[in-house]
PDB file of N, CA, C and O in Angstrom:
ATOM      1  N   MET A   1      17.238 -15.197  14.695  1.00  0.00           N
ATOM      2  CA  MET A   1      18.092 -14.246  14.011  1.00  0.00           C
ATOM      3  C   MET A   1      17.401 -13.845  12.713  1.00  0.00           C
ATOM      4  O   MET A   1      16.908 -14.691  11.967  1.00  0.00           O
ATOM      5  N   ASN A   2      17.374 -12.558  12.463  1.00  0.00           N
ATOM      6  CA  ASN A   2      16.754 -12.094  11.225  1.00  0.00           C
ATOM      7  C   ASN A   2      17.823 -11.855  10.157  1.00  0.00           C
ATOM      8  O   ASN A   2      19.022 -11.940  10.420  1.00  0.00           O
ATOM      9  N   GLU A   3      17.351 -11.552   8.942  1.00  0.00           N
ATOM     10  CA  GLU A   3      18.274 -11.373   7.817  1.00  0.00           C
ATOM     11  C   GLU A   3      19.262 -10.249   8.043  1.00  0.00           C
ATOM     12  O   GLU A   3      20.424 -10.366   7.654  1.00  0.00           O
ATOM     13  N   ASN A   4      18.830  -9.164   8.662  1.00  0.00           N
ATOM     14  CA  ASN A   4      19.741  -8.037   8.897  1.00  0.00           C
ATOM     15  C   ASN A   4      20.880  -8.425   9.825  1.00  0.00           C
ATOM     16  O   ASN A   4      22.029  -8.050   9.593  1.00  0.00           O
ATOM     17  N   ASN A   5      20.564  -9.175  10.875  1.00  0.00           N
ATOM     18  CA  ASN A   5      21.613  -9.633  11.787  1.00  0.00           C
ATOM     19  C   ASN A   5      22.565 -10.581  11.086  1.00  0.00           C
ATOM     20  O   ASN A   5      23.776 -10.537  11.303  1.00  0.00           O
ATOM     21  N   PHE A   6      22.014 -11.431  10.250  1.00  0.00           N
ATOM     22  CA  PHE A   6      22.835 -12.387   9.509  1.00  0.00           C
ATOM     23  C   PHE A   6      23.785 -11.650   8.576  1.00  0.00           C
ATOM     24  O   PHE A   6      24.981 -11.940   8.547  1.00  0.00           O
ATOM     25  N   GLU A   7      23.260 -10.705   7.819  1.00  0.00           N
ATOM     26  CA  GLU A   7      24.093  -9.930   6.892  1.00  0.00           C
ATOM     27  C   GLU A   7      25.118  -9.099   7.646  1.00  0.00           C
ATOM     28  O   GLU A   7      26.262  -8.977   7.208  1.00  0.00           O
ATOM     29  N   GLY A   8      24.719  -8.532   8.768  1.00  0.00           N
ATOM     30  CA  GLY A   8      25.625  -7.688   9.541  1.00  0.00           C
ATOM     31  C   GLY A   8      26.785  -8.442  10.158  1.00  0.00           C
ATOM     32  O   GLY A   8      27.837  -7.859  10.422  1.00  0.00           O
ATOM     33  N   ASN A   9      26.604  -9.725  10.389  1.00  0.00           N
ATOM     34  CA  ASN A   9      27.646 -10.562  10.986  1.00  0.00           C
ATOM     35  C   ASN A   9      28.240 -11.538   9.974  1.00  0.00           C
ATOM     36  O   ASN A   9      28.801 -12.568  10.346  1.00  0.00           O
ATOM     37  N   TRP A  10      28.111 -11.203   8.702  1.00  0.00           N
ATOM     38  CA  TRP A  10      28.499 -12.118   7.635  1.00  0.00           C
ATOM     39  C   TRP A  10      29.935 -12.596   7.762  1.00  0.00           C
ATOM     40  O   TRP A  10      30.189 -13.793   7.622  1.00  0.00           O
ATOM     41  N   ASP A  11      30.870 -11.715   8.018  1.00  0.00           N
ATOM     42  CA  ASP A  11      32.276 -12.122   8.093  1.00  0.00           C
ATOM     43  C   ASP A  11      32.490 -13.178   9.172  1.00  0.00           C
ATOM     44  O   ASP A  11      33.300 -14.089   9.005  1.00  0.00           O
ATOM     45  N   GLU A  12      31.775 -13.054  10.258  1.00  0.00           N
ATOM     46  CA  GLU A  12      31.885 -14.021  11.349  1.00  0.00           C
ATOM     47  C   GLU A  12      31.246 -15.361  10.968  1.00  0.00           C
ATOM     48  O   GLU A  12      31.770 -16.421  11.310  1.00  0.00           O
ATOM     49  N   PHE A  13      30.138 -15.310  10.276  1.00  0.00           N
ATOM     50  CA  PHE A  13      29.356 -16.515   9.998  1.00  0.00           C
ATOM     51  C   PHE A  13      29.835 -17.314   8.800  1.00  0.00           C
ATOM     52  O   PHE A  13      29.614 -18.524   8.745  1.00  0.00           O
ATOM     53  N   LYS A  14      30.482 -16.675   7.843  1.00  0.00           N
ATOM     54  CA  LYS A  14      30.804 -17.398   6.609  1.00  0.00           C
ATOM     55  C   LYS A  14      31.738 -18.572   6.853  1.00  0.00           C
ATOM     56  O   LYS A  14      31.617 -19.598   6.184  1.00  0.00           O
ATOM     57  N   GLY A  15      32.648 -18.450   7.776  1.00  0.00           N
ATOM     58  CA  GLY A  15      33.520 -19.581   8.103  1.00  0.00           C
ATOM     59  C   GLY A  15      32.743 -20.736   8.709  1.00  0.00           C
ATOM     60  O   GLY A  15      33.027 -21.901   8.431  1.00  0.00           O
ATOM     61  N   LYS A  16      31.775 -20.411   9.527  1.00  0.00           N
ATOM     62  CA  LYS A  16      30.944 -21.445  10.139  1.00  0.00           C
ATOM     63  C   LYS A  16      30.072 -22.130   9.090  1.00  0.00           C
ATOM     64  O   LYS A  16      29.824 -23.334   9.164  1.00  0.00           O
ATOM     65  N   ILE A  17      29.615 -21.359   8.127  1.00  0.00           N
ATOM     66  CA  ILE A  17      28.803 -21.919   7.047  1.00  0.00           C
ATOM     67  C   ILE A  17      29.641 -22.877   6.216  1.00  0.00           C
ATOM     68  O   ILE A  17      29.188 -23.971   5.877  1.00  0.00           O
ATOM     69  N   GLN A  18      30.859 -22.470   5.888  1.00  0.00           N
ATOM     70  CA  GLN A  18      31.728 -23.341   5.100  1.00  0.00           C
ATOM     71  C   GLN A  18      32.135 -24.592   5.887  1.00  0.00           C
ATOM     72  O   GLN A  18      32.348 -25.652   5.297  1.00  0.00           O
ATOM     73  N   SER A  19      32.243 -24.475   7.194  1.00  0.00           N
ATOM     74  CA  SER A  19      32.531 -25.656   8.009  1.00  0.00           C
ATOM     75  C   SER A  19      31.360 -26.630   7.976  1.00  0.00           C
ATOM     76  O   SER A  19      31.553 -27.845   7.924  1.00  0.00           O
ATOM     77  N   ARG A  20      30.165 -26.095   8.007  1.00  0.00           N
ATOM     78  CA  ARG A  20      28.953 -26.927   7.993  1.00  0.00           C
ATOM     79  C   ARG A  20      28.687 -27.512   6.611  1.00  0.00           C
ATOM     80  O   ARG A  20      28.342 -28.687   6.488  1.00  0.00           O
ATOM     81  N   TRP A  21      28.844 -26.706   5.584  1.00  0.00           N
ATOM     82  CA  TRP A  21      28.577 -27.136   4.211  1.00  0.00           C
ATOM     83  C   TRP A  21      29.853 -26.947   3.381  1.00  0.00           C
ATOM     84  O   TRP A  21      30.021 -25.933   2.704  1.00  0.00           O
ATOM     85  N   GLY A  22      30.728 -27.920   3.445  1.00  0.00           N
ATOM     86  CA  GLY A  22      32.047 -27.836   2.828  1.00  0.00           C
ATOM     87  C   GLY A  22      32.059 -27.737   1.312  1.00  0.00           C
ATOM     88  O   GLY A  22      33.075 -27.355   0.730  1.00  0.00           O
ATOM     89  N   LYS A  23      30.956 -28.071   0.663  1.00  0.00           N
ATOM     90  CA  LYS A  23      30.905 -27.971  -0.793  1.00  0.00           C
ATOM     91  C   LYS A  23      30.772 -26.520  -1.260  1.00  0.00           C
ATOM     92  O   LYS A  23      30.934 -26.237  -2.447  1.00  0.00           O
ATOM     93  N   LEU A  24      30.483 -25.613  -0.348  1.00  0.00           N
ATOM     94  CA  LEU A  24      30.359 -24.201  -0.712  1.00  0.00           C
ATOM     95  C   LEU A  24      31.757 -23.595  -0.810  1.00  0.00           C
ATOM     96  O   LEU A  24      32.505 -23.557   0.167  1.00  0.00           O
ATOM     97  N   SER A  25      32.083 -23.130  -1.986  1.00  0.00           N
ATOM     98  CA  SER A  25      33.407 -22.578  -2.247  1.00  0.00           C
ATOM     99  C   SER A  25      33.509 -21.125  -1.772  1.00  0.00           C
ATOM    100  O   SER A  25      32.514 -20.507  -1.391  1.00  0.00           O
ATOM    101  N   ASP A  26      34.721 -20.606  -1.804  1.00  0.00           N
ATOM    102  CA  ASP A  26      34.921 -19.188  -1.481  1.00  0.00           C
ATOM    103  C   ASP A  26      34.131 -18.313  -2.453  1.00  0.00           C
ATOM    104  O   ASP A  26      33.575 -17.287  -2.060  1.00  0.00           O
ATOM    105  N   ASN A  27      34.083 -18.718  -3.711  1.00  0.00           N
ATOM    106  CA  ASN A  27      33.314 -17.982  -4.703  1.00  0.00           C
ATOM    107  C   ASN A  27      31.818 -18.002  -4.358  1.00  0.00           C
ATOM    108  O   ASN A  27      31.137 -16.984  -4.481  1.00  0.00           O
ATOM    109  N   ASP A  28      31.314 -19.156  -3.929  1.00  0.00           N
ATOM    110  CA  ASP A  28      29.915 -19.249  -3.496  1.00  0.00           C
ATOM    111  C   ASP A  28      29.655 -18.291  -2.341  1.00  0.00           C
ATOM    112  O   ASP A  28      28.639 -17.598  -2.305  1.00  0.00           O
ATOM    113  N   MET A  29      30.584 -18.266  -1.405  1.00  0.00           N
ATOM    114  CA  MET A  29      30.414 -17.411  -0.231  1.00  0.00           C
ATOM    115  C   MET A  29      30.412 -15.943  -0.627  1.00  0.00           C
ATOM    116  O   MET A  29      29.667 -15.145  -0.060  1.00  0.00           O
ATOM    117  N   GLU A  30      31.238 -15.587  -1.590  1.00  0.00           N
ATOM    118  CA  GLU A  30      31.267 -14.208  -2.078  1.00  0.00           C
ATOM    119  C   GLU A  30      29.929 -13.846  -2.713  1.00  0.00           C
ATOM    120  O   GLU A  30      29.444 -12.726  -2.552  1.00  0.00           O
ATOM    121  N   GLN A  31      29.340 -14.783  -3.426  1.00  0.00           N
ATOM    122  CA  GLN A  31      28.041 -14.541  -4.058  1.00  0.00           C
ATOM    123  C   GLN A  31      26.930 -14.415  -3.026  1.00  0.00           C
ATOM    124  O   GLN A  31      25.985 -13.651  -3.224  1.00  0.00           O
ATOM    125  N   LEU A  32      27.034 -15.146  -1.942  1.00  0.00           N
ATOM    126  CA  LEU A  32      25.989 -15.106  -0.900  1.00  0.00           C
ATOM    127  C   LEU A  32      25.935 -13.758  -0.196  1.00  0.00           C
ATOM    128  O   LEU A  32      24.861 -13.178  -0.033  1.00  0.00           O
ATOM    129  N   LYS A  33      27.095 -13.263   0.222  1.00  0.00           N
ATOM    130  CA  LYS A  33      27.216 -11.979   0.918  1.00  0.00           C
ATOM    131  C   LYS A  33      26.163 -11.794   2.011  1.00  0.00           C
ATOM    132  O   LYS A  33      25.620 -10.701   2.173  1.00  0.00           O
ATOM    133  N   GLY A  34      25.880 -12.851   2.754  1.00  0.00           N
ATOM    134  CA  GLY A  34      24.971 -12.739   3.884  1.00  0.00           C
ATOM    135  C   GLY A  34      23.503 -12.870   3.552  1.00  0.00           C
ATOM    136  O   GLY A  34      22.659 -12.629   4.415  1.00  0.00           O
ATOM    137  N   ASN A  35      23.173 -13.243   2.339  1.00  0.00           N
ATOM    138  CA  ASN A  35      21.777 -13.341   1.928  1.00  0.00           C
ATOM    139  C   ASN A  35      21.260 -14.749   2.206  1.00  0.00           C
ATOM    140  O   ASN A  35      21.725 -15.717   1.603  1.00  0.00           O
ATOM    141  N   ILE A  36      20.304 -14.861   3.114  1.00  0.00           N
ATOM    142  CA  ILE A  36      19.771 -16.156   3.512  1.00  0.00           C
ATOM    143  C   ILE A  36      19.090 -16.862   2.340  1.00  0.00           C
ATOM    144  O   ILE A  36      19.229 -18.075   2.187  1.00  0.00           O
ATOM    145  N   LYS A  37      18.371 -16.132   1.531  1.00  0.00           N
ATOM    146  CA  LYS A  37      17.704 -16.746   0.382  1.00  0.00           C
ATOM    147  C   LYS A  37      18.719 -17.344  -0.580  1.00  0.00           C
ATOM    148  O   LYS A  37      18.498 -18.422  -1.133  1.00  0.00           O
ATOM    149  N   GLU A  38      19.823 -16.650  -0.779  1.00  0.00           N
ATOM    150  CA  GLU A  38      20.883 -17.161  -1.647  1.00  0.00           C
ATOM    151  C   GLU A  38      21.513 -18.414  -1.043  1.00  0.00           C
ATOM    152  O   GLU A  38      21.863 -19.346  -1.767  1.00  0.00           O
ATOM    153  N   LEU A  39      21.654 -18.436   0.278  1.00  0.00           N
ATOM    154  CA  LEU A  39      22.191 -19.616   0.944  1.00  0.00           C
ATOM    155  C   LEU A  39      21.304 -20.823   0.663  1.00  0.00           C
ATOM    156  O   LEU A  39      21.800 -21.901   0.339  1.00  0.00           O
ATOM    157  N   LYS A  40      20.020 -20.645   0.785  1.00  0.00           N
ATOM    158  CA  LYS A  40      19.089 -21.750   0.523  1.00  0.00           C
ATOM    159  C   LYS A  40      19.228 -22.227  -0.922  1.00  0.00           C
ATOM    160  O   LYS A  40      19.204 -23.429  -1.185  1.00  0.00           O
ATOM    161  N   GLY A  41      19.368 -21.308  -1.839  1.00  0.00           N
ATOM    162  CA  GLY A  41      19.542 -21.670  -3.244  1.00  0.00           C
ATOM    163  C   GLY A  41      20.824 -22.449  -3.479  1.00  0.00           C
ATOM    164  O   GLY A  41      20.841 -23.412  -4.245  1.00  0.00           O
ATOM    165  N   LYS A  42      21.896 -22.033  -2.822  1.00  0.00           N
ATOM    166  CA  LYS A  42      23.176 -22.737  -2.959  1.00  0.00           C
ATOM    167  C   LYS A  42      23.091 -24.137  -2.358  1.00  0.00           C
ATOM    168  O   LYS A  42      23.684 -25.078  -2.884  1.00  0.00           O
ATOM    169  N   LEU A  43      22.360 -24.273  -1.268  1.00  0.00           N
ATOM    170  CA  LEU A  43      22.195 -25.594  -0.664  1.00  0.00           C
ATOM    171  C   LEU A  43      21.431 -26.521  -1.607  1.00  0.00           C
ATOM    172  O   LEU A  43      21.741 -27.707  -1.716  1.00  0.00           O
ATOM    173  N   LYS A  44      20.442 -25.971  -2.276  1.00  0.00           N
ATOM    174  CA  LYS A  44      19.696 -26.763  -3.259  1.00  0.00           C
ATOM    175  C   LYS A  44      20.623 -27.176  -4.404  1.00  0.00           C
ATOM    176  O   LYS A  44      20.613 -28.328  -4.837  1.00  0.00           O
ATOM    177  N   GLN A  45      21.408 -26.242  -4.877  1.00  0.00           N
ATOM    178  CA  GLN A  45      22.286 -26.476  -6.024  1.00  0.00           C
ATOM    179  C   GLN A  45      23.409 -27.460  -5.695  1.00  0.00           C
ATOM    180  O   GLN A  45      23.630 -28.421  -6.433  1.00  0.00           O
ATOM    181  N   LYS A  46      24.109 -27.224  -4.600  1.00  0.00           N
ATOM    182  CA  LYS A  46      25.311 -28.008  -4.281  1.00  0.00           C
ATOM    183  C   LYS A  46      25.004 -29.353  -3.622  1.00  0.00           C
ATOM    184  O   LYS A  46      25.747 -30.319  -3.793  1.00  0.00           O
ATOM    185  N   TYR A  47      23.899 -29.407  -2.866  1.00  0.00           N
ATOM    186  CA  TYR A  47      23.591 -30.614  -2.111  1.00  0.00           C
ATOM    187  C   TYR A  47      22.353 -31.347  -2.613  1.00  0.00           C
ATOM    188  O   TYR A  47      22.028 -32.425  -2.118  1.00  0.00           O
ATOM    189  N   GLY A  48      21.666 -30.775  -3.584  1.00  0.00           N
ATOM    190  CA  GLY A  48      20.479 -31.423  -4.117  1.00  0.00           C
ATOM    191  C   GLY A  48      19.296 -31.400  -3.167  1.00  0.00           C
ATOM    192  O   GLY A  48      18.378 -32.210  -3.291  1.00  0.00           O
ATOM    193  N   TYR A  49      19.315 -30.471  -2.217  1.00  0.00           N
ATOM    194  CA  TYR A  49      18.205 -30.349  -1.274  1.00  0.00           C
ATOM    195  C   TYR A  49      16.952 -29.879  -1.996  1.00  0.00           C
ATOM    196  O   TYR A  49      17.020 -29.158  -2.991  1.00  0.00           O
ATOM    197  N   THR A  50      15.820 -30.299  -1.481  1.00  0.00           N
ATOM    198  CA  THR A  50      14.551 -29.734  -1.935  1.00  0.00           C
ATOM    199  C   THR A  50      14.426 -28.344  -1.328  1.00  0.00           C
ATOM    200  O   THR A  50      15.193 -27.977  -0.438  1.00  0.00           O
ATOM    201  N   GLN A  51      13.469 -27.582  -1.807  1.00  0.00           N
ATOM    202  CA  GLN A  51      13.220 -26.246  -1.257  1.00  0.00           C
ATOM    203  C   GLN A  51      12.969 -26.333   0.254  1.00  0.00           C
ATOM    204  O   GLN A  51      13.510 -25.550   1.036  1.00  0.00           O
ATOM    205  N   GLU A  52      12.142 -27.300   0.640  1.00  0.00           N
ATOM    206  CA  GLU A  52      11.794 -27.452   2.051  1.00  0.00           C
ATOM    207  C   GLU A  52      13.005 -27.869   2.884  1.00  0.00           C
ATOM    208  O   GLU A  52      13.208 -27.352   3.983  1.00  0.00           O
ATOM    209  N   LYS A  53      13.803 -28.792   2.374  1.00  0.00           N
ATOM    210  CA  LYS A  53      15.000 -29.246   3.099  1.00  0.00           C
ATOM    211  C   LYS A  53      16.010 -28.106   3.249  1.00  0.00           C
ATOM    212  O   LYS A  53      16.601 -27.943   4.317  1.00  0.00           O
ATOM    213  N   ALA A  54      16.213 -27.322   2.199  1.00  0.00           N
ATOM    214  CA  ALA A  54      17.135 -26.185   2.271  1.00  0.00           C
ATOM    215  C   ALA A  54      16.664 -25.178   3.310  1.00  0.00           C
ATOM    216  O   ALA A  54      17.460 -24.661   4.094  1.00  0.00           O
ATOM    217  N   LYS A  55      15.365 -24.905   3.310  1.00  0.00           N
ATOM    218  CA  LYS A  55      14.793 -23.972   4.285  1.00  0.00           C
ATOM    219  C   LYS A  55      14.984 -24.506   5.707  1.00  0.00           C
ATOM    220  O   LYS A  55      15.364 -23.761   6.610  1.00  0.00           O
ATOM    221  N   GLU A  56      14.720 -25.790   5.898  1.00  0.00           N
ATOM    222  CA  GLU A  56      14.851 -26.417   7.213  1.00  0.00           C
ATOM    223  C   GLU A  56      16.297 -26.385   7.699  1.00  0.00           C
ATOM    224  O   GLU A  56      16.563 -26.018   8.843  1.00  0.00           O
ATOM    225  N   GLU A  57      17.222 -26.765   6.835  1.00  0.00           N
ATOM    226  CA  GLU A  57      18.644 -26.788   7.210  1.00  0.00           C
ATOM    227  C   GLU A  57      19.165 -25.388   7.537  1.00  0.00           C
ATOM    228  O   GLU A  57      19.876 -25.208   8.525  1.00  0.00           O
ATOM    229  N   ALA A  58      18.816 -24.402   6.718  1.00  0.00           N
ATOM    230  CA  ALA A  58      19.254 -23.024   6.974  1.00  0.00           C
ATOM    231  C   ALA A  58      18.652 -22.507   8.278  1.00  0.00           C
ATOM    232  O   ALA A  58      19.334 -21.838   9.054  1.00  0.00           O
ATOM    233  N   SER A  59      17.395 -22.808   8.516  1.00  0.00           N
ATOM    234  CA  SER A  59      16.731 -22.351   9.746  1.00  0.00           C
ATOM    235  C   SER A  59      17.377 -22.958  10.987  1.00  0.00           C
ATOM    236  O   SER A  59      17.619 -22.260  11.972  1.00  0.00           O
ATOM    237  N   LYS A  60      17.657 -24.262  10.939  1.00  0.00           N
ATOM    238  CA  LYS A  60      18.301 -24.916  12.081  1.00  0.00           C
ATOM    239  C   LYS A  60      19.680 -24.312  12.337  1.00  0.00           C
ATOM    240  O   LYS A  60      20.066 -24.094  13.486  1.00  0.00           O
ATOM    241  N   PHE A  61      20.405 -24.050  11.277  1.00  0.00           N
ATOM    242  CA  PHE A  61      21.734 -23.471  11.408  1.00  0.00           C
ATOM    243  C   PHE A  61      21.661 -22.077  12.030  1.00  0.00           C
ATOM    244  O   PHE A  61      22.442 -21.750  12.924  1.00  0.00           O
ATOM    245  N   LEU A  62      20.723 -21.259  11.556  1.00  0.00           N
ATOM    246  CA  LEU A  62      20.570 -19.906  12.088  1.00  0.00           C
ATOM    247  C   LEU A  62      20.141 -19.923  13.548  1.00  0.00           C
ATOM    248  O   LEU A  62      20.594 -19.095  14.339  1.00  0.00           O
ATOM    249  N   GLU A  63      19.274 -20.856  13.909  1.00  0.00           N
ATOM    250  CA  GLU A  63      18.868 -20.987  15.318  1.00  0.00           C
ATOM    251  C   GLU A  63      20.073 -21.329  16.196  1.00  0.00           C
ATOM    252  O   GLU A  63      20.227 -20.803  17.298  1.00  0.00           O
ATOM    253  N   LYS A  64      20.915 -22.216  15.685  1.00  0.00           N
ATOM    254  CA  LYS A  64      22.121 -22.587  16.428  1.00  0.00           C
ATOM    255  C   LYS A  64      23.049 -21.385  16.616  1.00  0.00           C
ATOM    256  O   LYS A  64      23.574 -21.162  17.707  1.00  0.00           O
ATOM    257  N   LEU A  65      23.246 -20.615  15.548  1.00  0.00           N
ATOM    258  CA  LEU A  65      24.070 -19.410  15.652  1.00  0.00           C
ATOM    259  C   LEU A  65      23.459 -18.417  16.646  1.00  0.00           C
ATOM    260  O   LEU A  65      24.167 -17.817  17.455  1.00  0.00           O
ATOM    261  N   ASN A  66      22.156 -18.258  16.573  1.00  0.00           N
ATOM    262  CA  ASN A  66      21.456 -17.322  17.439  1.00  0.00           C
ATOM    263  C   ASN A  66      21.622 -17.718  18.913  1.00  0.00           C
ATOM    264  O   ASN A  66      21.818 -16.853  19.766  1.00  0.00           O
ATOM    265  N   SER A  67      21.545 -18.997  19.207  1.00  0.00           N
ATOM    266  CA  SER A  67      21.670 -19.448  20.599  1.00  0.00           C
ATOM    267  C   SER A  67      23.074 -19.197  21.124  1.00  0.00           C
ATOM    268  O   SER A  67      23.252 -18.958  22.318  1.00  0.00           O
ATOM    269  N   LYS A  68      24.069 -19.246  20.256  1.00  0.00           N
ATOM    270  CA  LYS A  68      25.452 -18.992  20.679  1.00  0.00           C
ATOM    271  C   LYS A  68      25.720 -17.510  20.890  1.00  0.00           C
ATOM    272  O   LYS A  68      26.590 -17.142  21.678  1.00  0.00           O
ATOM    273  N   ILE A  69      24.973 -16.655  20.187  1.00  0.00           N
ATOM    274  CA  ILE A  69      25.162 -15.215  20.310  1.00  0.00           C
ATOM    275  C   ILE A  69      24.561 -14.690  21.605  1.00  0.00           C
ATOM    276  O   ILE A  69      25.099 -13.777  22.230  1.00  0.00           O
ATOM    277  N   GLN A  70      23.457 -15.272  21.991  1.00  0.00           N
ATOM    278  CA  GLN A  70      22.750 -14.770  23.191  1.00  0.00           C
ATOM    279  C   GLN A  70      23.373 -15.214  24.457  1.00  0.00           C
ATOM    280  O   GLN A  70      22.889 -14.872  25.536  1.00  0.00           O
TER     281      GLN A  70
END
């Protein structure tokens, strides 16, 4: 899944993101607005992930979403 698909399906995905990462508030989700880079930053901030861990976690999550869409 690319960034455009992620942003285009944001309303559908934000609930799944909050289910996966419960520390992300509604305000955090509003700030993200479908931006994958912002998601990685929030994961670093809220969960203390390293840059690499945030990238890995976001990528795995997006792959999972992509497999469910196809």
